[in-house]
PyMOL Python script that loads the backbone (N, CA, C, O; Angstrom):
from pymol import cmd

cmd.read_pdbstr("""\
ATOM      1  N   MET A   1      17.622  -0.446 -20.793  1.00  0.00           N
ATOM      2  CA  MET A   1      17.657   0.990 -21.015  1.00  0.00           C
ATOM      3  C   MET A   1      18.038   1.694 -19.720  1.00  0.00           C
ATOM      4  O   MET A   1      17.536   1.348 -18.650  1.00  0.00           O
ATOM      5  N   SER A   2      18.909   2.662 -19.813  1.00  0.00           N
ATOM      6  CA  SER A   2      19.372   3.398 -18.650  1.00  0.00           C
ATOM      7  C   SER A   2      18.443   4.568 -18.348  1.00  0.00           C
ATOM      8  O   SER A   2      18.015   5.289 -19.249  1.00  0.00           O
ATOM      9  N   VAL A   3      18.139   4.743 -17.058  1.00  0.00           N
ATOM     10  CA  VAL A   3      17.325   5.869 -16.602  1.00  0.00           C
ATOM     11  C   VAL A   3      18.086   6.603 -15.502  1.00  0.00           C
ATOM     12  O   VAL A   3      18.952   6.028 -14.842  1.00  0.00           O
ATOM     13  N   CYS A   4      17.759   7.865 -15.316  1.00  0.00           N
ATOM     14  CA  CYS A   4      18.380   8.662 -14.262  1.00  0.00           C
ATOM     15  C   CYS A   4      17.299   9.297 -13.395  1.00  0.00           C
ATOM     16  O   CYS A   4      16.279   9.768 -13.898  1.00  0.00           O
ATOM     17  N   VAL A   5      17.535   9.303 -12.080  1.00  0.00           N
ATOM     18  CA  VAL A   5      16.631   9.953 -11.144  1.00  0.00           C
ATOM     19  C   VAL A   5      17.439  10.815 -10.192  1.00  0.00           C
ATOM     20  O   VAL A   5      18.600  10.524  -9.902  1.00  0.00           O
ATOM     21  N   ARG A   6      16.816  11.873  -9.712  1.00  0.00           N
ATOM     22  CA  ARG A   6      17.379  12.710  -8.656  1.00  0.00           C
ATOM     23  C   ARG A   6      16.429  12.585  -7.481  1.00  0.00           C
ATOM     24  O   ARG A   6      15.241  12.888  -7.594  1.00  0.00           O
ATOM     25  N   CYS A   7      16.963  12.133  -6.342  1.00  0.00           N
ATOM     26  CA  CYS A   7      16.147  11.920  -5.149  1.00  0.00           C
ATOM     27  C   CYS A   7      16.654  12.807  -4.016  1.00  0.00           C
ATOM     28  O   CYS A   7      17.855  13.028  -3.866  1.00  0.00           O
ATOM     29  N   TYR A   8      15.713  13.304  -3.229  1.00  0.00           N
ATOM     30  CA  TYR A   8      16.030  14.071  -2.030  1.00  0.00           C
ATOM     31  C   TYR A   8      15.469  13.306  -0.852  1.00  0.00           C
ATOM     32  O   TYR A   8      14.278  12.999  -0.804  1.00  0.00           O
ATOM     33  N   ILE A   9      16.354  12.994   0.116  1.00  0.00           N
ATOM     34  CA  ILE A   9      15.979  12.183   1.249  1.00  0.00           C
ATOM     35  C   ILE A   9      16.058  13.043   2.502  1.00  0.00           C
ATOM     36  O   ILE A   9      17.084  13.669   2.768  1.00  0.00           O
ATOM     37  N   ALA A  10      14.967  13.072   3.275  1.00  0.00           N
ATOM     38  CA  ALA A  10      14.884  13.872   4.497  1.00  0.00           C
ATOM     39  C   ALA A  10      14.814  12.956   5.709  1.00  0.00           C
ATOM     40  O   ALA A  10      14.467  11.779   5.606  1.00  0.00           O
ATOM     41  N   GLY A  11      15.149  13.525   6.852  1.00  0.00           N
ATOM     42  CA  GLY A  11      15.133  12.796   8.123  1.00  0.00           C
ATOM     43  C   GLY A  11      16.498  12.914   8.772  1.00  0.00           C
ATOM     44  O   GLY A  11      17.229  13.873   8.524  1.00  0.00           O
ATOM     45  N   GLN A  12      16.842  11.943   9.601  1.00  0.00           N
ATOM     46  CA  GLN A  12      18.183  11.900  10.193  1.00  0.00           C
ATOM     47  C   GLN A  12      19.065  11.137   9.209  1.00  0.00           C
ATOM     48  O   GLN A  12      19.282   9.933   9.351  1.00  0.00           O
ATOM     49  N   VAL A  13      19.573  11.865   8.202  1.00  0.00           N
ATOM     50  CA  VAL A  13      20.324  11.234   7.117  1.00  0.00           C
ATOM     51  C   VAL A  13      21.727  11.815   6.931  1.00  0.00           C
ATOM     52  O   VAL A  13      22.465  11.377   6.048  1.00  0.00           O
ATOM     53  N   GLN A  14      22.095  12.785   7.745  1.00  0.00           N
ATOM     54  CA  GLN A  14      23.459  13.313   7.699  1.00  0.00           C
ATOM     55  C   GLN A  14      24.166  12.918   8.987  1.00  0.00           C
ATOM     56  O   GLN A  14      23.587  12.978  10.072  1.00  0.00           O
ATOM     57  N   GLY A  15      25.430  12.511   8.851  1.00  0.00           N
ATOM     58  CA  GLY A  15      26.201  12.106  10.022  1.00  0.00           C
ATOM     59  C   GLY A  15      25.913  10.690  10.478  1.00  0.00           C
ATOM     60  O   GLY A  15      26.283  10.311  11.589  1.00  0.00           O
ATOM     61  N   VAL A  16      25.253   9.896   9.634  1.00  0.00           N
ATOM     62  CA  VAL A  16      24.891   8.519  10.002  1.00  0.00           C
ATOM     63  C   VAL A  16      25.341   7.523   8.930  1.00  0.00           C
ATOM     64  O   VAL A  16      24.774   6.437   8.809  1.00  0.00           O
ATOM     65  N   PHE A  17      26.360   7.896   8.155  1.00  0.00           N
ATOM     66  CA  PHE A  17      26.919   7.051   7.092  1.00  0.00           C
ATOM     67  C   PHE A  17      25.928   6.776   5.966  1.00  0.00           C
ATOM     68  O   PHE A  17      26.027   5.760   5.279  1.00  0.00           O
ATOM     69  N   PHE A  18      24.981   7.677   5.783  1.00  0.00           N
ATOM     70  CA  PHE A  18      23.978   7.492   4.733  1.00  0.00           C
ATOM     71  C   PHE A  18      24.628   7.508   3.357  1.00  0.00           C
ATOM     72  O   PHE A  18      24.385   6.610   2.551  1.00  0.00           O
ATOM     73  N   ARG A  19      25.457   8.521   3.073  1.00  0.00           N
ATOM     74  CA  ARG A  19      26.071   8.633   1.750  1.00  0.00           C
ATOM     75  C   ARG A  19      26.963   7.438   1.426  1.00  0.00           C
ATOM     76  O   ARG A  19      26.914   6.911   0.315  1.00  0.00           O
ATOM     77  N   SER A  20      27.774   7.010   2.385  1.00  0.00           N
ATOM     78  CA  SER A  20      28.641   5.865   2.116  1.00  0.00           C
ATOM     79  C   SER A  20      27.822   4.589   1.937  1.00  0.00           C
ATOM     80  O   SER A  20      28.213   3.704   1.175  1.00  0.00           O
ATOM     81  N   SER A  21      26.693   4.487   2.630  1.00  0.00           N
ATOM     82  CA  SER A  21      25.815   3.331   2.453  1.00  0.00           C
ATOM     83  C   SER A  21      25.136   3.359   1.087  1.00  0.00           C
ATOM     84  O   SER A  21      24.950   2.314   0.464  1.00  0.00           O
ATOM     85  N   VAL A  22      24.765   4.555   0.616  1.00  0.00           N
ATOM     86  CA  VAL A  22      24.209   4.678  -0.733  1.00  0.00           C
ATOM     87  C   VAL A  22      25.258   4.255  -1.757  1.00  0.00           C
ATOM     88  O   VAL A  22      24.940   3.556  -2.719  1.00  0.00           O
ATOM     89  N   LEU A  23      26.500   4.674  -1.557  1.00  0.00           N
ATOM     90  CA  LEU A  23      27.600   4.290  -2.443  1.00  0.00           C
ATOM     91  C   LEU A  23      27.703   2.768  -2.544  1.00  0.00           C
ATOM     92  O   LEU A  23      27.816   2.224  -3.643  1.00  0.00           O
ATOM     93  N   GLU A  24      27.665   2.083  -1.401  1.00  0.00           N
ATOM     94  CA  GLU A  24      27.737   0.617  -1.398  1.00  0.00           C
ATOM     95  C   GLU A  24      26.574   0.004  -2.183  1.00  0.00           C
ATOM     96  O   GLU A  24      26.772  -0.896  -2.999  1.00  0.00           O
ATOM     97  N   GLN A  25      25.362   0.500  -1.927  1.00  0.00           N
ATOM     98  CA  GLN A  25      24.182  -0.019  -2.631  1.00  0.00           C
ATOM     99  C   GLN A  25      24.301   0.208  -4.128  1.00  0.00           C
ATOM    100  O   GLN A  25      24.028  -0.688  -4.927  1.00  0.00           O
ATOM    101  N   ALA A  26      24.713   1.416  -4.502  1.00  0.00           N
ATOM    102  CA  ALA A  26      24.835   1.756  -5.925  1.00  0.00           C
ATOM    103  C   ALA A  26      25.848   0.855  -6.615  1.00  0.00           C
ATOM    104  O   ALA A  26      25.605   0.374  -7.721  1.00  0.00           O
ATOM    105  N   GLN A  27      26.976   0.629  -5.967  1.00  0.00           N
ATOM    106  CA  GLN A  27      27.998  -0.225  -6.566  1.00  0.00           C
ATOM    107  C   GLN A  27      27.478  -1.656  -6.732  1.00  0.00           C
ATOM    108  O   GLN A  27      27.735  -2.292  -7.754  1.00  0.00           O
ATOM    109  N   MET A  28      26.754  -2.160  -5.743  1.00  0.00           N
ATOM    110  CA  MET A  28      26.196  -3.511  -5.851  1.00  0.00           C
ATOM    111  C   MET A  28      25.187  -3.619  -6.988  1.00  0.00           C
ATOM    112  O   MET A  28      25.060  -4.667  -7.619  1.00  0.00           O
ATOM    113  N   LEU A  29      24.466  -2.520  -7.244  1.00  0.00           N
ATOM    114  CA  LEU A  29      23.410  -2.520  -8.259  1.00  0.00           C
ATOM    115  C   LEU A  29      23.899  -2.069  -9.636  1.00  0.00           C
ATOM    116  O   LEU A  29      23.133  -2.098 -10.599  1.00  0.00           O
ATOM    117  N   GLY A  30      25.155  -1.654  -9.741  1.00  0.00           N
ATOM    118  CA  GLY A  30      25.683  -1.186 -11.015  1.00  0.00           C
ATOM    119  C   GLY A  30      25.175   0.190 -11.409  1.00  0.00           C
ATOM    120  O   GLY A  30      25.022   0.486 -12.594  1.00  0.00           O
ATOM    121  N   ILE A  31      24.914   1.028 -10.417  1.00  0.00           N
ATOM    122  CA  ILE A  31      24.374   2.369 -10.624  1.00  0.00           C
ATOM    123  C   ILE A  31      25.503   3.390 -10.543  1.00  0.00           C
ATOM    124  O   ILE A  31      26.415   3.244  -9.729  1.00  0.00           O
ATOM    125  N   VAL A  32      25.447   4.428 -11.385  1.00  0.00           N
ATOM    126  CA  VAL A  32      26.397   5.528 -11.338  1.00  0.00           C
ATOM    127  C   VAL A  32      25.673   6.797 -10.898  1.00  0.00           C
ATOM    128  O   VAL A  32      24.454   6.903 -11.030  1.00  0.00           O
ATOM    129  N   GLY A  33      26.435   7.762 -10.373  1.00  0.00           N
ATOM    130  CA  GLY A  33      25.847   9.023  -9.930  1.00  0.00           C
ATOM    131  C   GLY A  33      26.581   9.567  -8.737  1.00  0.00           C
ATOM    132  O   GLY A  33      27.805   9.463  -8.660  1.00  0.00           O
ATOM    133  N   HIS A  34      25.848  10.154  -7.791  1.00  0.00           N
ATOM    134  CA  HIS A  34      26.473  10.697  -6.587  1.00  0.00           C
ATOM    135  C   HIS A  34      25.462  10.784  -5.451  1.00  0.00           C
ATOM    136  O   HIS A  34      24.250  10.712  -5.656  1.00  0.00           O
ATOM    137  N   ALA A  35      26.002  10.943  -4.248  1.00  0.00           N
ATOM    138  CA  ALA A  35      25.205  11.245  -3.055  1.00  0.00           C
ATOM    139  C   ALA A  35      25.906  12.403  -2.363  1.00  0.00           C
ATOM    140  O   ALA A  35      27.115  12.360  -2.138  1.00  0.00           O
ATOM    141  N   LYS A  36      25.149  13.430  -2.030  1.00  0.00           N
ATOM    142  CA  LYS A  36      25.781  14.576  -1.362  1.00  0.00           C
ATOM    143  C   LYS A  36      24.841  15.178  -0.332  1.00  0.00           C
ATOM    144  O   LYS A  36      23.619  15.159  -0.475  1.00  0.00           O
ATOM    145  N   ASN A  37      25.467  15.716   0.720  1.00  0.00           N
ATOM    146  CA  ASN A  37      24.708  16.411   1.753  1.00  0.00           C
ATOM    147  C   ASN A  37      24.244  17.758   1.224  1.00  0.00           C
ATOM    148  O   ASN A  37      24.974  18.444   0.508  1.00  0.00           O
ATOM    149  N   MET A  38      23.035  18.122   1.581  1.00  0.00           N
ATOM    150  CA  MET A  38      22.486  19.424   1.231  1.00  0.00           C
ATOM    151  C   MET A  38      22.547  20.328   2.469  1.00  0.00           C
ATOM    152  O   MET A  38      22.642  19.830   3.591  1.00  0.00           O
ATOM    153  N   GLY A  39      22.497  21.616   2.279  1.00  0.00           N
ATOM    154  CA  GLY A  39      22.557  22.567   3.382  1.00  0.00           C
ATOM    155  C   GLY A  39      21.346  22.541   4.293  1.00  0.00           C
ATOM    156  O   GLY A  39      21.386  23.085   5.396  1.00  0.00           O
ATOM    157  N   ASP A  40      20.263  21.911   3.842  1.00  0.00           N
ATOM    158  CA  ASP A  40      19.025  21.872   4.641  1.00  0.00           C
ATOM    159  C   ASP A  40      18.828  20.532   5.352  1.00  0.00           C
ATOM    160  O   ASP A  40      17.702  20.178   5.703  1.00  0.00           O
ATOM    161  N   SER A  41      19.907  19.789   5.564  1.00  0.00           N
ATOM    162  CA  SER A  41      19.911  18.501   6.284  1.00  0.00           C
ATOM    163  C   SER A  41      19.415  17.319   5.464  1.00  0.00           C
ATOM    164  O   SER A  41      19.340  16.206   5.984  1.00  0.00           O
ATOM    165  N   ARG A  42      19.073  17.532   4.189  1.00  0.00           N
ATOM    166  CA  ARG A  42      18.693  16.410   3.333  1.00  0.00           C
ATOM    167  C   ARG A  42      19.934  15.873   2.628  1.00  0.00           C
ATOM    168  O   ARG A  42      21.001  16.486   2.658  1.00  0.00           O
ATOM    169  N   VAL A  43      19.769  14.716   1.994  1.00  0.00           N
ATOM    170  CA  VAL A  43      20.791  14.152   1.125  1.00  0.00           C
ATOM    171  C   VAL A  43      20.209  14.086  -0.277  1.00  0.00           C
ATOM    172  O   VAL A  43      19.070  13.659  -0.464  1.00  0.00           O
ATOM    173  N   GLU A  44      20.992  14.507  -1.258  1.00  0.00           N
ATOM    174  CA  GLU A  44      20.609  14.386  -2.663  1.00  0.00           C
ATOM    175  C   GLU A  44      21.307  13.169  -3.249  1.00  0.00           C
ATOM    176  O   GLU A  44      22.507  12.977  -3.055  1.00  0.00           O
ATOM    177  N   VAL A  45      20.550  12.351  -3.965  1.00  0.00           N
ATOM    178  CA  VAL A  45      21.116  11.201  -4.661  1.00  0.00           C
ATOM    179  C   VAL A  45      20.762  11.328  -6.135  1.00  0.00           C
ATOM    180  O   VAL A  45      19.590  11.409  -6.502  1.00  0.00           O
ATOM    181  N   LEU A  46      21.789  11.345  -6.970  1.00  0.00           N
ATOM    182  CA  LEU A  46      21.605  11.269  -8.414  1.00  0.00           C
ATOM    183  C   LEU A  46      22.008   9.860  -8.802  1.00  0.00           C
ATOM    184  O   LEU A  46      23.129   9.435  -8.521  1.00  0.00           O
ATOM    185  N   ALA A  47      21.110   9.133  -9.444  1.00  0.00           N
ATOM    186  CA  ALA A  47      21.374   7.733  -9.770  1.00  0.00           C
ATOM    187  C   ALA A  47      20.971   7.443 -11.207  1.00  0.00           C
ATOM    188  O   ALA A  47      19.872   7.793 -11.639  1.00  0.00           O
ATOM    189  N   CYS A  48      21.876   6.797 -11.947  1.00  0.00           N
ATOM    190  CA  CYS A  48      21.619   6.395 -13.328  1.00  0.00           C
ATOM    191  C   CYS A  48      21.959   4.919 -13.472  1.00  0.00           C
ATOM    192  O   CYS A  48      22.992   4.451 -12.993  1.00  0.00           O
ATOM    193  N   GLY A  49      21.071   4.198 -14.141  1.00  0.00           N
ATOM    194  CA  GLY A  49      21.321   2.781 -14.355  1.00  0.00           C
ATOM    195  C   GLY A  49      20.104   2.092 -14.923  1.00  0.00           C
ATOM    196  O   GLY A  49      19.153   2.732 -15.371  1.00  0.00           O
ATOM    197  N   ASP A  50      20.155   0.776 -14.895  1.00  0.00           N
ATOM    198  CA  ASP A  50      19.054  -0.053 -15.354  1.00  0.00           C
ATOM    199  C   ASP A  50      17.803   0.251 -14.522  1.00  0.00           C
ATOM    200  O   ASP A  50      17.891   0.471 -13.315  1.00  0.00           O
ATOM    201  N   GLU A  51      16.659   0.262 -15.168  1.00  0.00           N
ATOM    202  CA  GLU A  51      15.409   0.620 -14.484  1.00  0.00           C
ATOM    203  C   GLU A  51      15.145  -0.242 -13.254  1.00  0.00           C
ATOM    204  O   GLU A  51      14.705   0.274 -12.226  1.00  0.00           O
ATOM    205  N   LEU A  52      15.404  -1.542 -13.338  1.00  0.00           N
ATOM    206  CA  LEU A  52      15.179  -2.422 -12.187  1.00  0.00           C
ATOM    207  C   LEU A  52      16.128  -2.091 -11.044  1.00  0.00           C
ATOM    208  O   LEU A  52      15.734  -2.135  -9.879  1.00  0.00           O
ATOM    209  N   ALA A  53      17.380  -1.759 -11.367  1.00  0.00           N
ATOM    210  CA  ALA A  53      18.351  -1.379 -10.346  1.00  0.00           C
ATOM    211  C   ALA A  53      17.948  -0.062  -9.683  1.00  0.00           C
ATOM    212  O   ALA A  53      18.054   0.079  -8.465  1.00  0.00           O
ATOM    213  N   ILE A  54      17.492   0.893 -10.476  1.00  0.00           N
ATOM    214  CA  ILE A  54      17.038   2.178  -9.922  1.00  0.00           C
ATOM    215  C   ILE A  54      15.848   1.956  -9.000  1.00  0.00           C
ATOM    216  O   ILE A  54      15.780   2.554  -7.927  1.00  0.00           O
ATOM    217  N   ASP A  55      14.916   1.109  -9.402  1.00  0.00           N
ATOM    218  CA  ASP A  55      13.762   0.803  -8.548  1.00  0.00           C
ATOM    219  C   ASP A  55      14.214   0.192  -7.227  1.00  0.00           C
ATOM    220  O   ASP A  55      13.674   0.526  -6.172  1.00  0.00           O
ATOM    221  N   ALA A  56      15.203  -0.701  -7.279  1.00  0.00           N
ATOM    222  CA  ALA A  56      15.724  -1.326  -6.060  1.00  0.00           C
ATOM    223  C   ALA A  56      16.374  -0.281  -5.159  1.00  0.00           C
ATOM    224  O   ALA A  56      16.177  -0.308  -3.944  1.00  0.00           O
ATOM    225  N   LEU A  57      17.149   0.643  -5.740  1.00  0.00           N
ATOM    226  CA  LEU A  57      17.769   1.693  -4.938  1.00  0.00           C
ATOM    227  C   LEU A  57      16.713   2.594  -4.326  1.00  0.00           C
ATOM    228  O   LEU A  57      16.834   2.969  -3.160  1.00  0.00           O
ATOM    229  N   LYS A  58      15.685   2.950  -5.074  1.00  0.00           N
ATOM    230  CA  LYS A  58      14.616   3.811  -4.537  1.00  0.00           C
ATOM    231  C   LYS A  58      13.922   3.129  -3.362  1.00  0.00           C
ATOM    232  O   LYS A  58      13.566   3.795  -2.390  1.00  0.00           O
ATOM    233  N   ARG A  59      13.725   1.823  -3.431  1.00  0.00           N
ATOM    234  CA  ARG A  59      13.125   1.093  -2.296  1.00  0.00           C
ATOM    235  C   ARG A  59      14.056   1.148  -1.090  1.00  0.00           C
ATOM    236  O   ARG A  59      13.606   1.354   0.037  1.00  0.00           O
ATOM    237  N   TRP A  60      15.368   0.963  -1.328  1.00  0.00           N
ATOM    238  CA  TRP A  60      16.334   1.003  -0.236  1.00  0.00           C
ATOM    239  C   TRP A  60      16.377   2.387   0.410  1.00  0.00           C
ATOM    240  O   TRP A  60      16.506   2.499   1.630  1.00  0.00           O
ATOM    241  N   LEU A  61      16.270   3.442  -0.401  1.00  0.00           N
ATOM    242  CA  LEU A  61      16.307   4.812   0.126  1.00  0.00           C
ATOM    243  C   LEU A  61      15.175   5.082   1.107  1.00  0.00           C
ATOM    244  O   LEU A  61      15.296   5.977   1.944  1.00  0.00           O
ATOM    245  N   GLN A  62      14.089   4.341   1.029  1.00  0.00           N
ATOM    246  CA  GLN A  62      12.945   4.543   1.927  1.00  0.00           C
ATOM    247  C   GLN A  62      13.315   4.289   3.393  1.00  0.00           C
ATOM    248  O   GLN A  62      12.658   4.804   4.298  1.00  0.00           O
ATOM    249  N   HIS A  63      14.368   3.492   3.626  1.00  0.00           N
ATOM    250  CA  HIS A  63      14.785   3.233   5.015  1.00  0.00           C
ATOM    251  C   HIS A  63      16.261   3.529   5.245  1.00  0.00           C
ATOM    252  O   HIS A  63      16.643   3.887   6.359  1.00  0.00           O
ATOM    253  N   GLY A  64      17.107   3.389   4.218  1.00  0.00           N
ATOM    254  CA  GLY A  64      18.534   3.673   4.347  1.00  0.00           C
ATOM    255  C   GLY A  64      19.230   2.699   5.268  1.00  0.00           C
ATOM    256  O   GLY A  64      18.705   1.619   5.540  1.00  0.00           O
ATOM    257  N   PRO A  65      20.426   3.069   5.762  1.00  0.00           N
ATOM    258  CA  PRO A  65      21.169   2.200   6.669  1.00  0.00           C
ATOM    259  C   PRO A  65      20.516   2.186   8.053  1.00  0.00           C
ATOM    260  O   PRO A  65      19.684   3.042   8.355  1.00  0.00           O
ATOM    261  N   PRO A  66      20.890   1.216   8.895  1.00  0.00           N
ATOM    262  CA  PRO A  66      20.260   1.106  10.220  1.00  0.00           C
ATOM    263  C   PRO A  66      20.381   2.357  11.079  1.00  0.00           C
ATOM    264  O   PRO A  66      19.504   2.618  11.903  1.00  0.00           O
ATOM    265  N   SER A  67      21.447   3.137  10.907  1.00  0.00           N
ATOM    266  CA  SER A  67      21.655   4.324  11.738  1.00  0.00           C
ATOM    267  C   SER A  67      20.818   5.528  11.299  1.00  0.00           C
ATOM    268  O   SER A  67      20.767   6.532  12.009  1.00  0.00           O
ATOM    269  N   ALA A  68      20.171   5.442  10.150  1.00  0.00           N
ATOM    270  CA  ALA A  68      19.386   6.572   9.616  1.00  0.00           C
ATOM    271  C   ALA A  68      17.914   6.445   9.999  1.00  0.00           C
ATOM    272  O   ALA A  68      17.412   5.359  10.291  1.00  0.00           O
ATOM    273  N   THR A  69      17.245   7.594   9.987  1.00  0.00           N
ATOM    274  CA  THR A  69      15.792   7.650  10.126  1.00  0.00           C
ATOM    275  C   THR A  69      15.273   8.460   8.956  1.00  0.00           C
ATOM    276  O   THR A  69      15.371   9.688   8.952  1.00  0.00           O
ATOM    277  N   VAL A  70      14.722   7.780   7.966  1.00  0.00           N
ATOM    278  CA  VAL A  70      14.219   8.441   6.763  1.00  0.00           C
ATOM    279  C   VAL A  70      12.757   8.818   6.987  1.00  0.00           C
ATOM    280  O   VAL A  70      11.936   7.977   7.351  1.00  0.00           O
ATOM    281  N   THR A  71      12.445  10.099   6.763  1.00  0.00           N
ATOM    282  CA  THR A  71      11.062  10.562   6.917  1.00  0.00           C
ATOM    283  C   THR A  71      10.394  10.868   5.584  1.00  0.00           C
ATOM    284  O   THR A  71       9.166  10.887   5.493  1.00  0.00           O
ATOM    285  N   GLU A  72      11.206  11.109   4.537  1.00  0.00           N
ATOM    286  CA  GLU A  72      10.621  11.462   3.238  1.00  0.00           C
ATOM    287  C   GLU A  72      11.637  11.221   2.131  1.00  0.00           C
ATOM    288  O   GLU A  72      12.821  11.524   2.279  1.00  0.00           O
ATOM    289  N   VAL A  73      11.154  10.671   1.019  1.00  0.00           N
ATOM    290  CA  VAL A  73      11.976  10.490  -0.177  1.00  0.00           C
ATOM    291  C   VAL A  73      11.188  11.016  -1.362  1.00  0.00           C
ATOM    292  O   VAL A  73      10.070  10.568  -1.618  1.00  0.00           O
ATOM    293  N   ASN A  74      11.764  11.961  -2.081  1.00  0.00           N
ATOM    294  CA  ASN A  74      11.151  12.499  -3.295  1.00  0.00           C
ATOM    295  C   ASN A  74      12.106  12.279  -4.453  1.00  0.00           C
ATOM    296  O   ASN A  74      13.240  12.758  -4.429  1.00  0.00           O
ATOM    297  N   CYS A  75      11.649  11.556  -5.468  1.00  0.00           N
ATOM    298  CA  CYS A  75      12.476  11.265  -6.641  1.00  0.00           C
ATOM    299  C   CYS A  75      11.780  11.762  -7.902  1.00  0.00           C
ATOM    300  O   CYS A  75      10.563  11.654  -8.050  1.00  0.00           O
ATOM    301  N   VAL A  76      12.583  12.307  -8.801  1.00  0.00           N
ATOM    302  CA  VAL A  76      12.075  12.731 -10.102  1.00  0.00           C
ATOM    303  C   VAL A  76      13.015  12.207 -11.177  1.00  0.00           C
ATOM    304  O   VAL A  76      14.228  12.142 -10.978  1.00  0.00           O
ATOM    305  N   ASP A  77      12.449  11.836 -12.309  1.00  0.00           N
ATOM    306  CA  ASP A  77      13.255  11.431 -13.452  1.00  0.00           C
ATOM    307  C   ASP A  77      13.966  12.648 -14.005  1.00  0.00           C
ATOM    308  O   ASP A  77      13.391  13.735 -14.063  1.00  0.00           O
ATOM    309  N   VAL A  78      15.220  12.473 -14.414  1.00  0.00           N
ATOM    310  CA  VAL A  78      15.988  13.558 -15.015  1.00  0.00           C
ATOM    311  C   VAL A  78      16.667  13.055 -16.274  1.00  0.00           C
ATOM    312  O   VAL A  78      16.964  11.868 -16.409  1.00  0.00           O
ATOM    313  N   GLU A  79      16.907  13.973 -17.187  1.00  0.00           N
ATOM    314  CA  GLU A  79      17.655  13.662 -18.398  1.00  0.00           C
ATOM    315  C   GLU A  79      18.965  14.419 -18.327  1.00  0.00           C
ATOM    316  O   GLU A  79      18.998  15.641 -18.473  1.00  0.00           O
ATOM    317  N   ILE A  80      20.044  13.685 -18.102  1.00  0.00           N
ATOM    318  CA  ILE A  80      21.368  14.280 -17.990  1.00  0.00           C
ATOM    319  C   ILE A  80      22.367  13.376 -18.692  1.00  0.00           C
ATOM    320  O   ILE A  80      22.045  12.250 -19.072  1.00  0.00           O
ATOM    321  N   GLU A  81      23.572  13.878 -18.858  1.00  0.00           N
ATOM    322  CA  GLU A  81      24.647  13.034 -19.355  1.00  0.00           C
ATOM    323  C   GLU A  81      25.032  12.095 -18.220  1.00  0.00           C
ATOM    324  O   GLU A  81      25.338  12.541 -17.115  1.00  0.00           O
ATOM    325  N   GLU A  82      25.016  10.806 -18.493  1.00  0.00           N
ATOM    326  CA  GLU A  82      25.243   9.811 -17.446  1.00  0.00           C
ATOM    327  C   GLU A  82      26.661   9.913 -16.886  1.00  0.00           C
ATOM    328  O   GLU A  82      27.630   9.920 -17.645  1.00  0.00           O
ATOM    329  N   PRO A  83      26.785   9.992 -15.540  1.00  0.00           N
ATOM    330  CA  PRO A  83      28.115  10.034 -14.919  1.00  0.00           C
ATOM    331  C   PRO A  83      28.882   8.729 -15.180  1.00  0.00           C
ATOM    332  O   PRO A  83      28.305   7.730 -15.609  1.00  0.00           O
ATOM    333  N   ARG A  84      30.181   8.761 -14.914  1.00  0.00           N
ATOM    334  CA  ARG A  84      31.018   7.582 -15.157  1.00  0.00           C
ATOM    335  C   ARG A  84      31.114   6.636 -13.976  1.00  0.00           C
ATOM    336  O   ARG A  84      31.417   5.459 -14.174  1.00  0.00           O
ATOM    337  N   GLY A  85      30.876   7.085 -12.780  1.00  0.00           N
ATOM    338  CA  GLY A  85      30.995   6.253 -11.581  1.00  0.00           C
ATOM    339  C   GLY A  85      30.029   6.759 -10.527  1.00  0.00           C
ATOM    340  O   GLY A  85      29.149   7.565 -10.829  1.00  0.00           O
ATOM    341  N   PHE A  86      30.181   6.295  -9.290  1.00  0.00           N
ATOM    342  CA  PHE A  86      29.359   6.789  -8.194  1.00  0.00           C
ATOM    343  C   PHE A  86      30.279   7.394  -7.156  1.00  0.00           C
ATOM    344  O   PHE A  86      31.249   6.760  -6.741  1.00  0.00           O
ATOM    345  N   THR A  87      29.982   8.629  -6.726  1.00  0.00           N
ATOM    346  CA  THR A  87      30.809   9.314  -5.773  1.00  0.00           C
ATOM    347  C   THR A  87      29.962   9.876  -4.636  1.00  0.00           C
ATOM    348  O   THR A  87      28.744  10.011  -4.754  1.00  0.00           O
ATOM    349  N   THR A  88      30.631  10.200  -3.537  1.00  0.00           N
ATOM    350  CA  THR A  88      29.990  10.953  -2.467  1.00  0.00           C
ATOM    351  C   THR A  88      30.647  12.326  -2.458  1.00  0.00           C
ATOM    352  O   THR A  88      31.868  12.445  -2.557  1.00  0.00           O
ATOM    353  N   LEU A  89      29.837  13.342  -2.341  1.00  0.00           N
ATOM    354  CA  LEU A  89      30.335  14.721  -2.366  1.00  0.00           C
ATOM    355  C   LEU A  89      30.092  15.392  -1.032  1.00  0.00           C
ATOM    356  O   LEU A  89      30.443  16.559  -0.855  1.00  0.00           O
TER     357      LEU A  89
END
""", "prot")
cmd.dss("prot")
cmd.show_as("cartoon", "prot")
cmd.util.cbc("prot")
cmd.orient("prot")
């Protein structure tokens, strides 16, 4: 069963290849959605996919790529029309 979550990641997550690293993780896990920078220095990740894959991505978001410093991750389940691919905005 496919689930969708919207996560907001805080810390040093902009300018450190966070979004492109999320894209790589999502593609490996078969997840669709997007990652985009927010105006308040956070990154928003919308992810839809298999529940186990989403759980794996949420665990990865807790630390992100080596160049990032994640201080907070907040995820909520959402009901939306599932995107067709994964993009960075």
